[in-house]
Residue, then its C-alpha position, 0 to 999 in steps of 0.5 A: m500499500k506504502q509502494l502505491i501511494w509513494a508512486g502516486v505521489l512520484a507521478a504528481g510530482a513529476l506532473l508538477t515539475a512538467c508544469d513548471s516548465t517549458p516545452r522549450e525545457r523539456q525538450d532539452m531535458v529529454k534531448e540531454e538524456a537521450r545523449k546519455l543513452d547513447t552514450a551509455v549504448d555505445e559504451a556497451a557496444a564497445k565492450l561488447r565488441v572487445a569481449g567479441r574479439r576475446a572469445a572469439r581468439f579464445d576459441s581459436v586459441s582451442k581449437s589450434r590447441s585440440r588439433q594437436p596430437l597429444d604426445k603419446a610419452a605425456e598421455t602414458a604418463f597421464t595415464n598412469e597417473l590417473l588410473g594407477t593399476y586401472a592403466a590398461i585401459e582394453t584389458l578393462t573388465p567387467a568388474t575392474i571398469e567401474p573401479a577404474f572409473v572411480q580411481f579416474m573420477q578421485q584422481v580429477r577432483a583431487r587435481r583439477k584446480q592445477w591443471t592446464q587446459r592442455d592437462w584437460d585434454y589429456a584427462t579427455s583423451i583417457s575418459r575417451r578411452l575409458n568410454a571406448q571400453f565401457r560401451n565393448i563391455r556394457l552388456d556385462i557390466k552390472g547395474r549399479d556399476e553402470l549407473h556409478i559409471r554413468a553418474l562418474q562420466t556426465e561428472f566429468t563431462a560438468l567439471e570439464t566444461g566448468r573449466d572451459v566456462k571459467d577460462l572463456g570469462e576469465a578471456v573476456k575478462q583480460p585487459 
């Protein structure tokens, strides 16, 4: 109720102010406010152009990086670090695939904050290999293990996407 009263008071005040000015004065005030809006719009457009260029540059660098082949030795080392005893992905069985995913995600969670985008490329490669092995033996995996693996796959995708979004946001903000 108080809000309605204040709105009425403000509207009445605006009408009284309009009565105390000439049409030319009101026209000048409108022109000045339009200039202020134009300036604000121009500044916002300039910021958007800069952010767009930075986003495009980030995307270009990201695509260029992803086209570079992964170093096999580094990938093997990364696989050993993340999977430990489960590093021989292609030999994982229905009994060992779920613990391999658990090991993988434990390591991803522990290390992800220090990773560069290239580290994520290696982790994504390992994830793809795990997923391929999962598809190969899926029909022999227990239902509860399959559900757990699917949850871990989803978590990995969410973490990776979150990192991409964070990096893009930082790239757009950079001076």
